[in-house]
C-alpha positions in Angstrom: 14.8 -4.0 37.1 18.5 -3.3 36.5 20.3 -5.7 34.2 17.1 -7.4 33.0 16.5 -7.7 29.3 13.0 -6.8 28.4 11.2 -7.6 24.9 11.7 -4.8 22.1 8.5 -2.8 21.8 7.3 -0.4 19.0 4.9 2.2 18.2 3.7 4.0 15.3 2.8 7.9 15.2 1.0 9.1 12.0 -0.2 12.9 12.2 -3.1 14.2 10.4 -0.6 15.7 7.8 -0.2 12.2 6.3 -3.8 12.4 5.2 -7.4 11.6 6.1 -8.2 8.7 8.7 -8.3 5.8 6.3 -4.8 6.8 4.8 -3.4 7.2 8.3 -4.7 3.8 9.5 -3.3 2.2 6.2 0.1 3.8 6.8 0.1 2.4 10.5 -1.1 -1.0 9.6 1.7 -1.2 7.1 4.6 0.1 9.5 3.4 -2.3 12.1 3.5 -5.2 9.7 7.0 -4.2 8.8 8.0 -4.0 12.6 6.3 -7.6 13.1 8.2 -8.9 10.4 11.6 -7.6 11.4 11.0 -8.1 15.1 13.1 -11.2 15.4 16.0 -9.6 14.1 16.0 -6.7 16.5 18.2 -6.4 19.6 16.3 -6.9 22.8 15.2 -4.3 25.2 14.6 -1.3 22.6 11.7 0.9 22.5 11.3 2.0 18.9 8.9 4.8 17.9 8.4 5.4 14.1 6.9 8.9 12.9 5.5 8.6 9.5 5.9 11.6 7.3 3.3 12.5 4.5 5.1 10.7 1.7 4.4 7.5 3.8 0.9 8.0 2.5 1.9 6.9 -1.2 4.6 4.8 -0.2 4.5 1.0 -1.5 5.3 -1.7 1.3 8.5 -2.3 -0.4 9.7 0.9 0.1 8.5 1.3 3.7 10.5 -2.0 4.4 13.6 -0.7 2.6 13.6 2.6 4.4 13.2 0.7 7.9 16.0 -1.5 7.0 18.1 1.5 5.9 17.4 3.5 9.0 17.8 0.1 11.4 21.1 -0.6 10.0 22.0 3.2 10.7 20.9 2.9 14.3 22.6 -0.3 14.7 19.2 -2.2 16.0 19.6 -5.4 14.3 21.3 -8.4 16.4 23.6 -9.1 13.5 24.2 -7.5 10.1 21.4 -6.5 7.9 18.3 -9.0 7.7 17.6 -10.7 4.3 16.1 -8.4 1.9 13.7 -11.2 0.4 10.1 -11.1 1.2 
């Protein structure tokens, strides 16, 4: 397995502190969608785990995506520079 590039994988962890089950599931769906949308621009072979904090319960899709992009840039997980901020 040494030297082989594997597909980038992601997981979302949302604790009970975020809210009731309906809220937690909504946050998970939103974060998975952000990951799915940005996956083509990520480096290969990464395992990414996103842990949602309580403020994520009230966050908009736009704010979740902008936070993802900010943290991704900080961690240098993108293939090139920061992906396009539109849509």
